[in-house]
Each structure stands twice: as C-alpha cells, then as structure tokens.
C-alpha positions in Angstrom: -52.0 27.7 -3.4 -48.4 28.1 -3.0 -45.1 27.3 -5.8 -42.7 24.0 -6.2 -40.3 26.4 -5.0 -41.8 26.8 -1.7 -43.2 23.3 -0.7 -39.9 22.8 -1.0 -38.0 25.5 1.3 -40.8 24.7 4.5 -41.7 21.2 4.2 -38.8 19.7 6.5 -39.9 22.3 8.9 -44.1 22.6 9.5 -46.6 20.0 9.7 -48.7 20.4 6.0 -49.3 17.5 4.0 -49.2 19.3 0.1 -51.0 17.7 -2.6 -49.8 18.5 -6.4 -52.5 20.3 -8.5 -51.1 21.3 -11.7 -49.2 22.7 -13.6 -51.6 26.1 -14.4 -50.4 28.7 -17.4 -48.9 31.5 -14.3 -50.1 35.6 -16.1 -46.2 36.8 -16.9 -44.4 33.9 -16.3 -44.0 31.5 -19.8 -42.6 28.4 -17.6 -44.7 25.5 -16.5 -45.1 26.3 -12.7 -46.2 23.4 -10.1 -48.6 24.0 -8.2 -49.2 22.7 -4.7 -52.2 23.1 -1.5 -51.3 22.3 1.8 -53.4 20.9 3.9 -52.4 21.0 8.0 -51.2 17.7 9.2 -51.6 16.7 12.6 -48.6 13.8 12.2 -45.1 14.9 13.4 -42.8 16.0 11.1 -40.8 13.4 8.8 -37.4 12.8 9.5 -35.0 14.3 7.1 -33.6 10.9 4.3 -30.8 12.4 2.8 -31.0 8.9 -0.3 -34.5 11.1 -0.9 -33.9 14.9 -0.2 -30.5 15.9 -2.5 -30.3 18.9 -0.1 -29.6 16.7 2.5 -26.5 15.5 0.0 -23.3 17.5 -1.0 -24.3 18.5 -4.2 -22.1 19.1 -7.4 -21.1 20.4 -10.1 -18.6 20.0 -13.2 -18.2 23.2 -15.6 -16.9 22.4 -19.0 -13.4 21.5 -18.7 -11.5 25.2 -20.9 -9.6 24.9 -23.8 -6.8 27.3 -23.7 -5.9 28.0 -26.7 -8.8 27.4 -28.4 -9.0 25.0 -30.7 -12.2 22.8 -31.8 -10.7 19.3 -31.2 -9.3 20.5 -27.7 -13.7 21.7 -27.3 -14.6 18.6 -27.6 -12.4 16.7 -26.2 -13.1 18.6 -23.7 -16.9 18.1 -23.6 -17.2 14.4 -23.9 -14.3 14.2 -20.3 -17.1 16.4 -18.8 -19.9 14.6 -19.9 -18.2 11.4 -18.9 -17.6 12.5 -15.5 -21.5 13.7 -14.7 -22.3 10.0 -15.8 -19.6 8.2 -13.6 -20.7 10.2 -10.7 -24.3 10.0 -11.0 -23.3 6.6 -10.0 -22.8 7.3 -6.9 -25.8 7.5 -4.5 -23.0 10.4 -2.3 -23.2 13.7 -3.8 -25.5 15.2 -6.8 -24.5 15.7 -8.9 -26.1 18.2 -11.8 -26.9 17.3 -15.3 -24.7 18.5 -18.3 -26.8 20.7 -19.8 -27.5 23.7 -16.2 -23.6 24.0 -16.7 -23.9 23.7 -20.2 -24.8 26.8 -20.7 -21.4 28.7 -18.3 -19.3 28.2 -20.6 -21.0 31.8 -22.6 -20.0 34.1 -19.7 -17.2 34.4 -17.2 -18.8 34.5 -13.3 -17.4 34.6 -9.8 -16.9 31.2 -8.4 -19.8 31.8 -5.8 -22.3 33.3 -8.7 -22.1 29.6 -10.4 -23.2 27.7 -7.3 -25.4 30.1 -6.2 -26.6 30.0 -9.9 -26.5 26.1 -9.4 -28.0 25.5 -6.3 -24.8 23.2 -5.4 -21.3 23.3 -2.8 -18.9 22.0 -4.3 -17.3 22.5 -8.4 -15.2 20.9 -10.7 -13.1 22.5 -13.2 -10.8 21.4 -16.0 -8.6 22.9 -18.0 -6.8 21.9 -21.1 -3.6 22.6 -23.0 -1.8 21.2 -25.5 1.8 21.1 -27.0 1.4 19.7 -30.0 0.4 15.9 -29.6 0.8 16.4 -26.1 -1.8 17.4 -23.6 -2.0 18.5 -20.2 -5.6 18.5 -18.2 -5.4 20.3 -15.2 -8.5 19.5 -12.8 -9.3 20.9 -9.5 -12.3 20.4 -7.1 -13.3 23.0 -4.9 -14.8 23.6 -1.4 -17.0 26.6 -2.6 -18.9 27.9 0.6 -15.2 27.7 2.2 -13.3 29.8 -1.2 -10.8 26.6 -0.9 -10.0 24.0 -3.2 -10.0 20.5 -1.7 -8.8 18.0 -4.4 -6.6 19.2 -7.8 -4.2 16.1 -10.3 -2.8 17.3 -13.4 -2.9 14.6 -16.3 -0.5 14.5 -18.6 -1.7 12.3 -22.5 -0.5 11.5 -25.9 -2.9 12.6 -28.6 -2.1 9.0 -30.2 -4.1 7.1 -28.0 -6.7 10.4 -27.2 -10.2 7.4 -25.6 -6.6 5.8 -23.5 -6.4 8.9 -22.5 -9.8 10.1 -21.6 -11.0 6.9 -19.8 -8.0 7.5 -17.3 -8.4 11.2 -17.6 -12.1 10.1 -16.3 -11.6 7.4 -14.5 -9.2 8.5 -12.3 -11.2 11.9 -11.6 -14.8 10.1 -10.5 -12.8 7.7 -8.4 -11.3 10.2 -6.4 -13.9 13.1 -6.2 -16.7 11.2 -4.3 -14.0 9.8 -1.0 -12.6 13.3 -1.2 -15.8 15.1 -0.7 -17.0 12.9 2.2 -13.6 14.3 3.8 -14.4 17.7 3.1 -18.3 17.5 4.6 -16.9 15.5 7.8 -13.8 17.9 8.3 -17.8 20.4 8.3 -19.2 18.7 10.2 -16.3 19.7 13.1 -18.0 22.8 13.5 -22.0 21.6 13.4 -23.7 20.3 17.3 -23.1 16.8 17.4 -27.1 16.9 19.4 -28.2 18.6 15.3 -27.3 15.2 13.8 -28.9 13.8 11.0 -28.7 10.2 9.6 -26.1 11.2 6.3 -24.2 13.3 9.0 -24.0 10.3 11.3 -22.7 8.6 8.8 -20.3 11.4 8.2 -18.9 10.4 11.9 -18.7 7.3 11.8 -16.5 6.9 9.0 -12.7 8.2 10.3 -14.2 6.2 13.9 -14.0 3.0 12.1 -11.1 3.0 10.4 -8.9 4.3 13.5 -9.0 1.0 14.7 -9.2 1.2 18.3 -12.0 -0.8 21.1 -13.4 2.7 21.7 -13.4 4.2 18.2 -15.5 1.3 16.9 -18.0 1.6 19.1 -18.5 5.1 18.3 -18.7 4.1 14.8 -21.5 1.9 15.7 -24.1 4.1 17.3 -23.3 6.6 14.8 -24.6 4.4 12.2 -26.6 2.8 14.6 -28.3 6.2 14.9 -28.0 6.6 11.1 -30.1 4.1 11.0 -32.7 4.8 14.0 -32.9 8.7 12.1 -33.0 7.1 8.9 -35.0 3.0 8.2 -35.1 3.6 4.7 -31.3 5.1 4.7 -29.2 1.9 2.6 -25.7 3.4 3.0 -26.2 3.5 6.7 -27.3 0.0 7.3 -24.5 -1.0 4.9 -21.9 0.9 7.2 -23.4 -0.3 10.1 -22.4 -3.7 8.4 -19.1 -2.9 7.5 -18.3 -1.8 10.6 -19.6 -4.9 12.2 -17.9 -6.2 9.7 -14.1 -5.7 11.4 -15.4 -5.6 14.3 -15.9 -9.2 14.1 -12.4 -10.1 12.1 -10.2 -7.8 14.0 -11.3 -9.9 17.4 -13.7 -8.1 18.8 -16.6 -9.4 18.6 -18.1 -11.2 21.8 -20.6 -12.6 20.2 -19.6 -13.8 17.0 -22.9 -15.2 15.8 -25.2 -12.2 17.1 -23.0 -9.9 15.3 -22.6 -11.5 12.5 -26.4 -11.7 11.9 -26.6 -8.6 12.7 -24.3 -8.0 10.2 -25.8 -9.9 7.4 -28.9 -8.7 8.5 -27.9 -4.8 6.8 -26.2 -6.1 4.2 -29.0 -7.2 3.2 -31.1 -4.8 4.2 -28.6 -2.6 2.4 -28.9 -4.1 -1.0 -33.3 -3.9 -0.7 -33.5 -0.3 -0.6 -31.4 -0.2 -3.5 -30.5 -2.4 -5.0 -28.9 -0.1 -8.1 -25.8 1.1 -5.4 -22.4 -0.5 -6.0 -21.6 -0.3 -2.0 -24.1 -1.2 -1.0 -24.1 -4.7 -3.4 -20.3 -4.9 -2.9 -20.5 -4.2 1.1 -22.8 -7.7 0.8 -20.1 -9.0 -1.5 -18.1 -8.8 1.1 -20.6 -10.2 4.5 -21.5 -12.9 1.5 -18.0 -14.3 2.0 -16.5 -13.2 5.2 -19.7 -13.4 7.7 -21.4 -16.3 5.2 -18.5 -19.0 4.2 -19.9 -18.4 0.6 -17.4 -16.6 -1.5 -18.0 -18.2 -5.2 -21.9 -16.5 -4.4 -20.1 -13.2 -3.4 -18.5 -13.5 -6.9 -21.6 -12.7 -8.8 -22.3 -9.6 -6.6 -19.9 -8.0 -7.0 -19.3 -8.3 -11.2 -22.7 -6.9 -10.9 -21.5 -4.1 -8.4 -19.0 -3.7 -11.1 -20.9 -3.5 -14.3 -23.2 -0.3 -12.2 -19.3 1.5 -10.9 -16.6 1.0 -12.4 -15.2 3.6 -10.7 -15.7 1.9 -7.4 -11.7 0.9 -5.4 -13.7 -0.6 -3.0 -15.9 -2.8 -5.1 -12.5 -3.5 -7.0 -10.7 -5.1 -3.8 -13.9 -6.3 -2.2 -14.0 -9.0 -5.5 -9.9 -9.2 -5.3 -10.7 -11.2 -2.1 -12.7 -13.1 -2.1 -11.4 -14.8 -5.4 -8.2 -14.3 -2.9 -11.1 -16.8 -0.5 -11.3 -18.8 -4.0 -7.6 -20.2 -4.5 -7.7 -17.5 -7.5 -4.7 -15.4 -7.4 -4.0 -14.4 -10.4 -7.7 -12.6 -10.6 -7.2 -10.6 -7.3 -4.1 -9.7 -8.6 -5.0 -8.2 -11.7 -8.0 -6.3 -10.1 -6.3 -4.6 -7.7 -4.5 -3.0 -10.4 -7.8 -1.1 -11.1 -7.5 0.3 -7.7 -4.3 1.2 -7.7 -5.4 3.0 -11.4 -8.3 4.6 -9.2 -6.7 5.3 -6.2 -3.0 4.8 -5.1 -3.4 6.6 -2.0 -7.0 6.1 -0.9 -7.8 6.5 2.8 -8.9 2.3 2.6 -5.3 1.6 0.9 -4.4 -0.4 4.3 -7.6 -3.5 3.0 -6.4 -2.7 -0.8 -2.7 -4.2 0.6 -4.1 -6.7 2.8 -6.1 -8.2 -0.1 -3.0 -8.0 -2.3 -1.2 -9.9 0.7 -3.9 -12.5 0.6 -3.3 -13.2 -2.9 0.5 -14.2 -2.9 -0.4 -15.9 0.0 -2.1 -18.2 -2.2 0.0 -18.4 -5.0 2.8 -18.8 -2.4 4.8 -15.7 -2.8 5.4 -15.2 0.5 8.0 -12.4 -0.1 5.6 -9.9 -2.3 2.6 -11.1 0.8 5.3 -10.1 3.7 5.7 -6.2 1.2 2.7 -5.9 0.4 1.4 -6.8 4.2 4.5 -4.7 5.6 3.0 -1.6 3.8 -1.0 -2.0 5.0 1.1 -2.1 8.5 2.1 0.8 7.3 -0.7 2.3 7.0 -2.8 0.7 10.1 -0.4 -0.7 12.0 -3.9 -2.0 14.3 -4.9 -4.0 11.1 -5.6 -7.5 12.5 -6.0 -9.3 9.3 -2.6 -8.5 8.2 -0.9 -9.1 10.8 -1.9 -12.5 11.0 -1.4 -13.2 7.2 2.5 -11.5 7.7 3.6 -14.0 10.6 2.0 -17.1 8.2 3.9 -15.2 6.1 7.3 -14.7 8.0 7.1 -18.2 9.1 6.0 -20.2 5.3 10.2 -17.8 4.5 11.6 -18.9 6.6 11.8 -16.0 8.5 11.3 -17.1 12.1 12.3 -14.8 14.5 10.1 -11.7 12.2 7.0 -14.4 12.6 7.3 -14.4 16.7 7.5 -10.6 16.7 4.7 -10.3 13.9 3.1 -12.4 16.3 3.0 -11.5 20.1 1.9 -7.9 18.8 -1.5 -9.9 17.4 -1.9 -11.1 21.0 -1.3 -7.8 22.3 -4.0 -6.5 20.6 -6.1 -10.0 20.8 -5.4 -12.0 23.6 -7.6 -14.7 23.4 -7.3 -15.5 19.7 -6.7 -18.7 18.4 -5.2 -21.1 16.0 -8.1 -23.2 15.6 -11.3 -20.8 16.8 -9.7 -18.5 13.6 -10.0 -20.8 11.1 -13.1 -21.8 12.1 -14.6 -18.5 10.5 -12.0 -17.3 7.8 -12.7 -18.2 5.2 -10.6 -20.1 2.4 -11.8 -22.3 0.2 -8.2 -24.3 -0.6 -7.1 -27.0 1.5 -3.9 -26.0 0.1 -4.2 -23.0 1.1 -5.5 -24.1 4.2 -2.7 -26.3 5.1 -0.4 -23.9 4.7 -2.3 -20.6 6.6 -2.5 -23.4 10.0 1.5 -24.4 10.0 2.2 -20.2 9.3 0.7 -19.5 12.3 1.6 -22.7 14.6 5.1 -22.1 13.1 4.5 -18.5 14.1 4.1 -19.7 17.7 0.6 -18.7 18.1 -1.4 -21.0 20.1 -3.6 -24.2 18.3 
C-alpha cells in the first residue's frame, strides 16, 4: 500500500497501475489520507498530459493584497481583489492557480517568497499592496518567478474610492488579462535551457507560439511541426489542437499554403477537436470562432460562439479581438470598435496587437473611414511588417483615400511577400459579407495596382 503523495510522485515514472482503496484512519495522523495499492502493468508508461496533470503547467498563487496602513476597509478591499483575481485566472486552462483558502494563512506570518512558494507548491507568486492617500488608492502588484528569483511583471493602479467597485473591476480585469501571457512568456524563455529532445506536449506549444508570430516562411513550418508534435504526444490536449488550427489559419491567410482546401479542412478539424475536448475553454471557442468566420465563411455563427467564449472568460483579449473581427466581416463596424475598446483596456501592449490593430483597420474600412483605417493598419505594420492581412487592407485604404503613390508602394511590398497574389483568388475566400464593402475592397486593391 502507498499514500496519494507517494502515488503522485511515482505514477508517471514506472509501469504500475494504482487502485484507490479509500481513506482509512491511520495511527498518529488526524486528517484522512487516501491510500492506493499498486499492481504491475505491462502497458507502456502514459504520456504526460498537461491538461490532466497539473504539474506540467505553470502554477500560481495569488497572495492576499497587503494593506500598508492597517485600515479594515482597505483590507476587505484587498481581499475582494484577491478573490476576484483567483476566480479570473482559474478560467485559464494554461495556468494552475491555488485556491484562495490555501493562501489566506500566508497573511498571518511573514515568510520569504521561496518558502511561501514551496509551502503552496507553486512556481509563480502574484503579490499586491494597497496604499491610501485621502480618497485616492494606489495598488501595486507584482508577478514573481520564484524559481529564478525575478519579477516577471509589475504595475501600479491608481483610483478613487468614490467609484470603488469600478476601480476594483478595472484592476482585476487588467491583472487577469496580463498574468497568463506573462507567465507563458516566462515559461517559453525558460525552455531555452532545456534540451529540445526532451519535449512534452506543453513545451511544444510554448515553443511553437513565438515561432508562429515571427511571420516568416520557416517559422510557420517550425510552429506547425511543434503543434503537430504536441497533438501526437497528447491527442487529448485541447489547446494543442486549437493552436494547430490557429497556425494553419495564418498559413492560409498569409498566402503560404500550396493547397488551401486541404489545409482549411485540417484547420477546421483541429479547431472543432479543441472545442470537443474542452468546450469550457474560451481560447478553444475563440479559435473555433475565427476558423468558422475566415475559413468556413460563416461569421454569423461565429458571433454566437464568441458570445459563449466571452461569457466564459470576459478577460480574454483574443476573444474580444476575434469577436470584433467577426462583426466587421458582417459590416457591423460600430460593434467591432466597441469590442476593440475592451481589448485595449485589457492589454494595451499585448503580443497580439498586430492582429488587434488589423481588426480595428477592418472595422474602420467597413465604415468607410479610410484615414482612421490607415492609422490603425500602419500601427499593425509597425508591429509586424510581414503581416499580410494588414498590408492588403492598407493598400486598399490608401487607394480609396486618394493616396495612390502610397497604395502602389504598399501593393509592391505585398507582391514581394506573396508573388502569386490575385484579387479574384483573395476575394474568393475572404469572408466580407456586405456587397458594398466587398465592392470597395476590390476597387481599392485594383486601384493600388494589384493583379485581378
């Protein structure tokens, strides 16, 4: 017989099956302890599954925000923020967050960060403090990688107690939206020191994302290879399927695919599989919604899926950005712009801002405001000069705004990156639904000098 603690340590290292026999009363131990018996198994050791085994994912504890001046009112405010952050981060499928009840005891004694992390079994700590000056509050928060003893992210939030609940919502949504990408970036940076031959599925996903967003030919192939490997290692890893679909989406939309029908069918399959495996994950639903919009030409249905994603996690910038894009495809520029305001509120400097600024450009183009479309698309280009979606819309917007020289120069850059581009082939799959928007886009691209 062995305890659960021993079982958890050895379960992925030896070919043994474990059967629980209950939680008997043990001598000199007051709390119940789950006990297992082990049986030899001839089956090969199971592959590590990051969505099942928490130890494969980065782990986080949100410590109660400290009141630096001893006010009961501010202490309750800090506890409310802490609880809301835990609730928000727990919606992420990429991070394990310790329950608030486990962290409350950490307010009773002063312990070094390493001891706190060891006691809670986590790699990352999110800490915060509250300082009051009259009716003004300043919240300082910091995300720490305890293993490497360094701050991953820190920020200050200033607000007025006159609108305390709005201020609290703002703090919580901003922190929740920032924590996951910050942790993932830190985890990806840490992978550099690990040997590539020892990858598991979660590591493959982390390595694949930076490659995808480089927007170079070889980087696409590297990203797809890593996402495919993640799916091979763990066919039940929902986000691995979704990220493979997301990668194929860019591969097709950026003009890299030599077989659009085949690659579209593959993207659709994996996007559906991601939702099938984990229908409660807003990320999976968001990517499914974008594939449904862009590759299946069904933005009406995508809007419904995006509403579901946002109800599950209203602090996911990608969900707001993809929802905005779907509404823009339908000609709803005003709704798209409103949704983009939520993106900027959550992540003003996020790694996907090139995609978000392109969504803004599309919304402005649909509404016929070409100067604003140009401004947004120029920002997207400054962030990712190789992003073809921004180049196409920018060329058309310049042309319709009467800036013909800039339009032709942008068209030349587009053709350098995609020599086989043609307006008719592009419009055959681009899912703009309103006839007026489609006609104006064709006119703009043609005026810019792009081949029909």
